[in-house]
C-alpha positions as CSV (number, residue, x, y, z in Angstrom):
1,X,-1.8,68.9,24.6
2,X,-4.8,70.8,23.6
3,X,-5.9,73.7,25.7
4,X,-9.5,74.5,26.7
5,X,-11.1,76.6,23.9
6,X,-8.4,75.9,21.4
7,X,-9.5,75.8,17.8
8,X,-7.8,73.4,15.4
9,X,-6.9,74.2,11.8
10,X,-8.6,71.9,9.3
11,X,-6.9,71.2,6.0
12,X,-8.5,69.7,2.8
13,X,-7.5,66.4,1.4
14,X,-6.2,68.2,-1.7
15,X,-4.0,70.5,0.5
16,X,-2.6,67.5,2.3
17,X,-2.0,65.5,-0.9
18,X,-0.2,68.5,-2.5
19,X,2.0,68.9,0.7
20,X,2.9,65.3,0.6
21,X,3.7,65.3,-3.1
22,X,5.9,68.4,-2.6
23,X,7.8,66.6,0.2
24,X,8.2,63.3,-1.7
25,X,9.2,64.9,-5.0
26,X,11.2,67.8,-3.5
27,X,14.5,68.1,-1.6
28,X,13.3,70.1,1.3
29,X,13.2,68.9,4.9
30,X,10.0,68.4,6.8
31,X,10.7,71.6,8.8
32,X,11.4,73.8,5.8
33,X,8.4,72.6,3.8
34,X,6.1,72.9,6.8
35,X,7.1,76.5,7.4
36,X,6.8,77.3,3.7
37,X,3.2,76.0,3.4
38,X,2.1,77.4,6.8
39,X,1.9,74.4,9.1
40,X,2.4,75.1,12.8
41,X,4.4,71.9,13.2
42,X,6.4,69.6,10.9
43,X,5.0,66.7,12.8
44,X,1.7,67.1,11.0
45,X,3.4,66.8,7.6
46,X,5.3,63.7,8.9
47,X,1.9,62.1,9.8
48,X,0.5,62.8,6.4
49,X,3.5,61.4,4.6
50,X,3.3,58.2,6.7
51,X,-0.4,57.8,6.0
52,X,0.3,58.3,2.3
53,X,3.1,55.7,2.2
54,X,0.8,53.2,4.0
55,X,-2.1,53.9,1.7
56,X,-4.3,55.2,4.4
57,X,-6.9,58.0,4.1
58,X,-5.7,61.3,5.5
59,X,-8.8,61.8,7.7
60,X,-8.7,58.3,9.3
61,X,-7.9,58.3,12.9
62,X,-6.6,55.3,14.7
63,X,-8.8,54.0,17.4
64,X,-7.4,51.5,19.9
65,X,-10.5,49.3,19.7
66,X,-14.2,49.3,19.3
67,X,-14.8,50.9,22.7
68,X,-13.5,54.3,23.8
69,X,-12.7,52.9,27.2
70,X,-9.1,52.3,28.0
71,X,-7.4,49.7,30.1
72,X,-7.7,46.0,30.4
73,X,-11.1,44.4,29.8
74,X,-13.3,43.7,32.8
75,X,-13.1,40.2,34.2
76,X,-16.3,38.3,33.9
77,X,-17.2,35.6,36.5
78,X,-19.4,32.6,36.1
79,X,-20.4,32.5,39.8
80,X,-20.4,34.8,42.8
81,X,-18.1,32.4,44.5
82,X,-15.5,32.7,41.7
83,X,-15.7,36.5,42.0
84,X,-15.3,36.3,45.8
85,X,-12.2,34.2,45.4
86,X,-10.8,36.6,42.9
87,X,-11.3,39.6,45.1
88,X,-9.9,37.8,48.1
89,X,-6.7,37.0,46.2
90,X,-6.5,40.7,45.2
91,X,-6.8,41.8,48.9
92,X,-4.2,39.2,50.0
93,X,-1.8,40.5,47.3
94,X,-2.3,44.1,48.3
95,X,-1.8,43.3,52.0
96,X,1.5,41.6,51.1
97,X,2.6,44.6,49.1
98,X,1.6,47.1,51.8
99,X,3.6,45.0,54.3
100,X,6.6,45.2,52.0
101,X,6.3,48.9,51.7
102,X,6.1,49.4,55.5
103,X,9.4,47.3,55.9
104,X,11.1,49.5,53.3
105,X,10.4,52.7,55.3
106,X,12.1,51.4,58.4
């Protein structure tokens, strides 16, 4: 996990391509090659090799969707009554779960 104020090392596409080719054509392990070329972690080399094998660009980052928000999509309701019924069902469910939790504690 990144720490506040941490600076990240940036590598050129040429450097990444050369590192991947050295791994693919060589006999060294990820760990040995990463140490030799000065990477902090062999995981970075593994990611580059995986992207190269899949034909992806090195600088492409996977994004879960079109929105940066995580979690399930919000539920849209056609009427206020439909939303009310949905919320009532949620409350009933939570009441039932809370009751079950109280019974477990005894």
